[in-house]
N, C-alpha and C positions, 0 to 999 in steps of 0.2 A: 599984413602977413596973416594967412589963414590959420585955422585952429590946429591942423596937423603940422604945419610948418613950425608954429610956436612950440608945440609939444616936442617935436624933434630937436629943436634948439635947446630946450630944457634938458632933454636926455643927453645930448652931446656935452652940454655944459656941466651936467652932474656927474659925468663919468670921472673916475679917478684913474690915475696912472696905474696900470696893472703891476702887481708885485707878487712874486712867488712866495707863498707862505713857507714851504719846505722844499729842499732839493730832492727829497726822497719821493718815489712814486712806485706804484705796483707795476711790475714788469711781466710776470707770468703767474698763471693759476695752474697748480698741479693737483689733479684729483686722483687719489689712489683708489678709493672706493667710497662712493656717495651717490645714493639714488641709482639711476641707470648708468652713471659714468663709472668707468674703471680704467685706471692707468691712462688718464687723459691730460694733456697739457694744452691750455688755452693762452694765446698771446702771440707775439709780444704786444704789450700795451705801450702807448706813448705817454709823456708827462701831462699833456693837455687833454683835448677832447678825443674820446674813442667811441666808436659805434660798433656794437656786436649785433650782427644781423643773422636771424635764423627763423625758419618757419615754426609754426606751432608744434609743440611736443618735442622740440629740439633741445630743450634743457636750459632756457634762459632763466626761468624762475629758480631752477635747481642750482645754477651757478650763484645767483644772488644769495640763496640760503646757505650755500657752501662757504662763501666769503664770510658771512656773519658767523657761521659755526666755527670756522678756524679762529676768528678774532675773539669771540666771547663764549664759545661752548656750543655743543650740539643741543638741539631741542629735545625735551623729554616727551614721551608718548602719553601726554595727558590731553583730555578734551577732544580726542579723535583727530589731532593734528597730524599732518604728514611730516615724519621725522627723517625721511629719506634714508633710512637704515637698510642696507642690503640684507638679503635673507641669510646668506652664509658668510658674512664678513662684517668687520667693524668699520665704522666711518673713519676715514683718515685722509689727510692731504696737507698741502703746504701752499703758502703765498710767498713769492719771491719779489722783494723790493730792490730798487737800484738807486744809488745816489747819482743824480743828473750831472753833478759837477765832476766827481771822481770816478764814476763807473763802478764803485764798490757795490757788491751784491749782498743782501741780507735775506735770511730765510726765517719765516715764522710758520711753524707746523703744529698740528694737533692730531692725536689719535683718540685715546679715551678721555672723557671729561675729568675723570679722577686724576689723570696725570697733568692736566692743565696744558697751557700753550708752551711750546718749546722753541728755543732759538732767540730771535730778536724781540723779546717781550717788551722792550722799551718803546716799541712803535705804538703800543696801545696804552702807554702809561698816562696819556693826556685825554683819555676818552673812556666812557663806560658804555655798557650795552644799551641803556635807555637813551643816552644822547645819540648813539649811532642810529638806533631805530627811529628817533624823532627827527634828526637832521640829515643823516647821510643816506638813509634808505628811502628813495623816492619811488613810489608805485602809484599807479592810477587808482587802485582800490583804497589806499590810504588817503589820497587827495579827495576822493569821493566821500570817504567817511568823515573827513574833517568838517563837512558842511553842517553836521549835527552835533559837533563837539564845541561846547560853549567856552571851555577854558583852554583850548589847544593853543591859542595865541600866547597866553601866559607861560605855558610849558615850553613853547618854542623859544621865547625870549629868555627864559630862565636857563634853558639848555645852552644858550650861547654866551654864558657869563664868563667863560674863559677858565673854568675849573675842570679838573679831571673827572669829577662826578657831578651829576646834576644837582644844583641847589634845591630845585623843586622836589627831587626825590629825598634829599636830606630833610627838608621841611616836612614832607609827608611822614618820614620815619619819626621825627620828633612828635608830630601830632599823634601818631599811633602809640608811642610810648607814654605820652601825657594821658591819653585815654585809658591806658592800663592802670595808671595810678588813681583815676577817678571812677573806675568801673565798679559796678555792683555785682558782677558775675562772680560766682563762687570759685572758679578756677583762676581768678586774677590774684596771684600770690602777693603782689606789691600794692594792692588796692588800699588806699587810706581808709575808704569807707568800710571795707571788709575787716581790716585790722582794728578799727574802732569798735565795731560790733563784737568782734571776738574778745576784746579787752573788757567790755561791759559784761559779756556773758561769763567770763572768768570771775569777775568781782561778785556777781550774783551767786555763782556756785560756791564761792568761799563763804559768803554769809549764810547760805542755806546749810552748808555743812556744819557750821558752828551752832546753829539753832537746834539741829536734830541730834546732837551728841548725847544728851541725857536720855532721850527716848530710846535710843539704840542700846544704851547700857541696861535699861530695864528688860528689854527684849532678850538681851544676851543672858541675863540671869535666869529667866524663864526657860530659855533654850537649854541651859546647862542642867537644870533640874529635870528636864524631860528625857535626857539621854539614857539613864539606867533602864527606865520602863521600855523604851524603844529597843534596847539591846535584848531584854528578856523576851519580848514578843518575837523579835527577829530570830532568836535562837530556837524557840519552840516551832516557829514556822519552818525553819530550815530542817529541823528533825523530821517533822511531818512530811515535808516535801521529799526528803530522802527516802522515807518509808514508802510513800506512794509511788515514787519512781521505781523502787526495787520491785514492789508488787506488780506494777504495770509491765516492767521488763519480764517478770516471771510469767505473767499471763501471755505476753507476746511470744515468749519462748515455747510455752506449752502449745499455743495455737500453731506455731511454726512446726513443732515436732509432730503434732497430729497430722498436719497437712503433708509433711514429708513422708510420714508412715503410710498414709493412704495412697500417695503417689507412687511410693516404692512397691507396695503390694500390687497396684495396677500394672506397673511396668514388669513386675515379676510374672504375672499371668501372661502378658503379651510376649515376653521373651521365651516362656515355655512353649507357646504355640509356634514361634519362629524356629526354635531349636528342633522341634519335632518335624516341621516341614523341611528344614535344611538337611536333617539326617536322611529323610527319604530321597530328596533331590540329589544328595551326595552319592548315594548308592547307585542311582540310575545314571548319573553323569560319568561316574568312574567306569561303568561298563561300556558306555558309548565311546569314551576316549580310548580305551584299550582296543576296541574294534576299529576305530578310524586311524590309529597310529600307524599301522602297516609295518614299515621297517623301523630300525633303531633310530632314535632322535639324533644321536651323535653323527650318523652317516649323512643326515640331511644337510649339514653345514657344507660339506665338500660339494654335494650336488647343487646347492644354492649358489656357491661361488662360481661353479662352472657355468650355470645358467646366466649369472650376471655377466661373466666374461663373453659368452656367446651373444648376449643381447647388445653389449657395448660394441663388439666387432660388427654385428649386423647393422646397428645404427650408423656406424662410420661408413660401411659400404653403401648404405642407402643414401646417406648425405653426399658422399663423393659421387655417386652415380647421378644424383639430381643436379649437382653442380656441373658435372661433365656434360649432361644433356643440355642444360641452359647455355653453356659456353658454345656447344656445337651448333645449337639453333641460332645463336647470335652471330657466330662466324659465317654460317651458311647464308643468313639474311644479308650480312655485309657484302659477301661475294656476289650474291644475286643482284644487289643494288648496283654494284660496280659494272655488272654485265649489261645493264640497261643502256641502250644506245642514246636515249634522250638525255640522261645525266652526263654522259661523256661529251656529247655535242655541246651541251650547255657549258661544261667546263672549258672546252676548246674555244667556244665563242667568248667566254669571259677572258681567257688568256689573250685572244686576238684583240678584243676590245681594249683591254688594258694596255697592250702594245701601242694601239692607235692613240689612246689618250695620252700616253707617255710621249709619243712623237709630237703630238699637237702642242702639249705644254712646253716641250723642249724647244719648239720653234717660237712660241708666243713670248715667253719671258725675255729671251735675248733681244727680240725685236723691240719690245716695250722699253727695256732699259737703254738700247742703242738709240732709239728715237728720242727719248727724254734727254740722254746725254748730249746728242747732237744739237738739240734745241737749246739747252743751257749753254753749250759751248758758243753757239752763234750769238745768242742773246747777251752772253757775258762779254764777248768781244765788242759787240755794238755798244753796249752800255759802259764799256771800259771797267767792268767789275772783275777783278782777279779771282775772288772766291767763287763766283758763279762759273767762271771758265774752268777753274780747277775741279769743281763738282761735276761739270759736264764731261771732262776727260776721264775722271774716275768712273762715272756711269758707263761710258763707252767701253772702257777697259773691262769693267765687270760684265758687260753684255758679251764680249768676246770669250771671257772665261766660262760663262754659262753655256755658250754654244759648244765649246770644246767638251765640257762635262756631259752635255746631252748626247753628243756623238759617241762618246765612250759608253754611255749607258745603253744606247740603241744597238751598238755592235755586240753586246754581250749575248750569249746563246740563251734561248728560252728554256728554262728548266722546268716549267710548269707541266709541259706535255710529258717529259721524261718522268716526272713524279707521278703522273696518272698511271702510266704503264707499270711502274714499279709497285704502285698500290694494288693493282689487280693481281700481280704475282704473289705479293705478301698475303693478300686475303685468301687466295686459293690454298696456299701452303698451310695457313692457320686452320682452315676448315678441315683439311685432311688429317692434321694432327689431332684435332678435337674429336673426329669420328673414330680414330683408332683408340683413343683414351676411353670413349664410351663403350666400345666393344669389349675392352679389357675388364671394365667394371661389371659387365654382364656375365662374363665367365666366372669371375670371383664370387658373384652372388649365387650362382647355381651351385658352386662347390660348397658354399656356406650352408645352403639348405640341406644338402646331403649329410653334412657333418652334424647338424642339429637333429635330424631324424634318427641317425645311428645312436647319438648320445641318449636321447629320450627312451629309446627301446632298451638300451643296456641298463638304464637307471630304473626300469620298471614303471615308466610314466607314459605307457602307450595311450592311455585315455586322454592325454593332452593333444593327441592328433597332430603332432609336429609343431605346436605353438609353445614357444618358450614362456610367454606371459601366462598361458593357462597352466603350464607346469608349475610355475612359481605360485600361482593361486592355489593349486592343490596342496603344495607344501605348507602354505599359510593356513589353510583349513585344518590340516593335521596338527599344526603347532597351536592353533587357537583351542582346539578340543582338549589338548593336554593342559593348557593354561587355565581354562574354565574349571576343569576338574580340580586343579590345585587351589584356585580361588574359593571354590565351594568348601574344600576341606578347611581352609583358613577361616572362613566365615563360621563354620560349625564350631571350631575351636574357640573363636572370639565370643560367640553366644554362650557357650558353656561357662567361660570365665566371667562374663557379665552377670549370669544367674548366680554364680557363687558370691560375687561382690554385693549384689542386691540382698541376698539372704543375710550377709554380715551387717549391712546397713540397717535392716529392720531390727535385728537383734540389738544394735547399738542404740537405736532410737528408744527401744523399750527400757534400756538401762538408764538413759538420760531422764525419762519421765519419772522413773522410780526415785531417782536422786532428788529431783525438784519437789516432788510430793513429800519426801521425808524432810527436806530442808524447811519447808513452810508448814509442816504438820497438816497436810491435806490428805483426805481419803483417796484411795485408789479409784473409787467410783465418783464420777462427775467432779474432778478437781477444779475445772473452770468455773463452776457455779459457786463453789466455796470462795474462790478468789474474788469473784464479783461482789459477794456480800461484805468481805473484809475491806475492799476498796471503797465501797459506799460509806462505811463507817468512818474511815479515815478522811474522806472528802468532807463530811459534815463537821468534823472537828476542825479541819483547816479553814472552812468558811467562817466559823465563829472567831477564830484567831485573826483572820484577815480583816474582818469587820472592825475589831478592836484596834488592829494595827493601822488601818486606814484612817480612823478618827484621830489617833495621836499623830500620824504622819501629816494629816492635813494641817493641823495646828503647827506642827514642826516646819512645814513648808512655808506657811504664812510668815512665821518668825524669821525663817531663813531668807525669804525674799526681802523682807524689810531690812534685815541686817546686811544684806548685800549692798544696800545703799550706803552703809557705813564705810565702804571702801573710799568714798570721797573724803571722809574725815582722815582716813589713814594716809591719803595722798594730799593732805592739806599743804605740805611744803611744796609738793610738785605743782599744785595749782598756783601757789604764789610765785614760784619760779616761772611757770608758763605765762602768768599775767605780766611779769616783769619783762620777759622776752618779747611778748607781743607789743608791750609799750615801747621797748627799744626799737623794734622793727618799724613801728608806726612813726617814731621820730625820724628814723633814717629815711623812710619813704617820703615824709613831708620835706626833708632836706633835699632829697633827690628830685622831688617834684618841683621845688623852687628852682633848682639848677636847670631843669628842663625848660621851665617857663622863661628863665633868663636866656637860655640858649636859643629858644624859639624867637624871642624878641630881637636878639642880636642878629640872627639869620634873616629875619624879616626886614630889619633895618638895612642889612647889607644888600639884600635883593632890591629893596626900594632905591638904595643909593646907586646900584648898578643900572637899574632901569632909568633913573633920572639922567644918568650920564650917557648910556649906550642906546637907549630906546630911540631918541631923536634921530641918531645916525642910521639905525636899522630901518626905521619907518621912512626916512628920506630915501634910502636906497630902494626899499620895497616899492615906494611910490613911483620912482623912476622906472623900475623893472616892470611894474604892473601897467604903466602907461605904454611902455615899449611893447608889451604883449598884446595890449588891446588897441594898438594903433592910435593912442592918444585919447580914446573915448573916456577912460577913467584916469584921473591925474594924481589923486592923493589917496594914501592909505594912512589912517590915523586911529587913535583910541579916543572914545568919548570920555567925558568926565567921570562917568560911572564904570569905566573899564571895558566897554564893549567895542569890538572892532567895527570900523566904518570905512566906506570908500566914497570919494567925491569926484564928480565928473566936471567938465568944463563949464557947465551951466550951474554949478554949485548944488547939484542934486546929491543928497546924502542917502546912502543905503547901507543896510547891514548885510552880511553874507547870506542870511536866510532868504533875502529877497532878490538874490542874483540867480542867473541860470547855473546849471550844473557845471558847464565848461568854464564860465567866468569865475565861479567860486573856486574851481581847481586852479585856475590861473592866479587868483589872488593868493592862495596859500602856497603855490609854487614860488611866487614872487617873495613872500615872506621867508620861505626856506632859503632861497638863494641869497637874499639880503643878509640873513643871519650867518650863512656860511662865509660870506665875504667879510663880515665885521668880526666874527668870532675867530680870530687868528690863532688863539692859544688852544683850540680844541681840535683834536684829531688831525694834527698837522700833516702826517704821512698817509692818512686813510683816504681812499678814493670815495667819491660820491657815486652811488649806484642808483641809476635811474632806469626803471623797468616799465617801458611802454607808457610813459606819462603824457604823450601827445595824442592819444587815440581819440579823445573827445574834442580836440581843437580843430577849427577850420584851417584852410591853407594859410591865410594871412596871419592868424594868431599863432599858428605853428611856427611860422618863420620868426615871429617876434620871440617866441619861447626859445627857439634854437639860438638866436642872438644872445639871449640872456644866459643860456648855458655856455656860450662861447666866452662871455665875460667871466663866468664862474671858472671856466677851464683855464683862464689866464692866471688864476690864483691857486686853484686846486685841481687835482686830476679828476676828470669826469668820465664815467663809463655809461653810455646810453645803450640799453638793450631794446630791440624792436623786431617785430616780425613783418613790418610794412616797408616795401621797397620804396614807396614814394617819400617816406621819412628819410631814408638813407640818401636819396637823391637831393632832398631839400637841404640836409646837413652839408653834403658835398658842395652844393651851390653857394652856401653861406660861408663855408670854410674849406677850400680845396685841399688844405693840408691835414684834414681830419684823418685819423687812423681807423680804417675799416677792417673788421674781423668778421668772418662768416663761419657759423657753426655747421 
């Protein structure tokens, strides 16, 4: 027996009788809004092997991500990952499962992550997200990445331990929490190291506080004796500061008053010049306004209203005449176009041509249907087929009906020529009516011009020369002249009032200066110089007091700074309480640390016990599947004594995954995945295995072996294979004619 024959025999002998892990399977995928999908239903899926075929960009990867999102939550937008969130909608959808035995339907849906999964949540009670991504999500990228992952085998085997959560994840969580208790980081609240250092620091602080008690008492007595002298110096300084502030405010007030007085006198001179010029301009403008006014101002309102009414009626006449002219030109052009012989002949030819086309089609369709009906009638009788004979009779009857309808349509009179003649009569009549309307507007416009000329002459506006706009401009000029004269009068009155106010302001400033000089006993001549000498004297006195005060305050600050450390002595009980609390927390952390170490040891023993029991079966199954995929070239998958993954061929050659080709390495890890899925019956019993283009790197022979391995997996679990390659679809159909094919 040759090598391949013996390998095949081992494969057949190693197969177990297929058994269904769960009667539940995924029946439909309903996408409400996710990525590019909206209100889309994909399915139905069968309980065994399913193939979803679609070209690139059809959404195969999107559907994989959708199924994972409904089961375990949508992805967060971190690290630049594609979260498939639509722009103006929330991600939402549902998975519909069916009981193969009873036909009962179960729905599992999800909208927002905060709301969680809704419906049949018991379906995901025996699996977590890490286990799903490790075992149930098969992609070519993940299989390619496994080549450089040294501990992936341990993760895969641990994930198949039959628990609802991964023991590897639990062990990692324990390791993380143990690291927190031994961390030296300041932010680690439960660190035994940090709590011990804090306890030692509190002990040292308590001892230091006790040693410095006496020294702080001496400093406190000295500080007490220094207080009266500080108060005396402070009182003198406050008095001097108040006097200096008052004198400074007085000097600032005098400077401000002198500035205001100079500015007021300057403004007074300018206003006097403006008042004089305004008085002269007012006299001249008043004479011009009286000369330009002409008639009485109250009579101009009636004249202005009449001008506005005439302008409005003239604009309406001009607008109406323009519209009438445009309409007449349009109707005349339409009539002239109808009179052209070429256009009429073209319309007649179109009518005749349409009649011929109608006659030809009326003859063609009945002939076609009659011929087809006779053919089917004869063929049906010869073949003894009653449906074909009935269809032939119906087509022949339909052809007779079409011929009758065509004769009725052809016998109808031609209304297109009558319509052309009627169009000519209508166009001529419309042109004549538009011409009469245009002539009527012309007569009305002439009458309006005569009315305007008579009105302007009667209103004394002959200089407008018949123009209403010019007449209104003349009235506006007269009104502006009267308005300018009125404004000049108001301006002169305002200037006079401002001069009076400035004179009162100058007098008030003189009174304020006299009161300030009397209050501080300053002479009327050069009061600012006297204030400067007095301020210099007060500044010298304040400098001497400040020097004495600074010396005593310096010593006072030194004592105060040292005595501030005495607060530790005042908080002696607080330090002792804090030290006791830290000590208690440290004991609790040590007790929790011991529990975590015990839990880690227990979990490690449990994982070791499971591996000792289940690993041989898993590696035996993986060896059989790997041999099936590689056509017997590699026969055994095993772990080395130091825990490294190895493969062995028929010649007992041993290699590790890093020394295999990319495709062979992917086939190895695919074999491990399928073997674990077959042996881990308590994990994800109703969850389908999602395989996305995992055969793209395999040749034809090894692809066939991988498909057979997927068939074996499909006899126990539902498998959905996504692909964009037609040859893979044909390969799966050749291996399993009952496969369920869906096309996107």
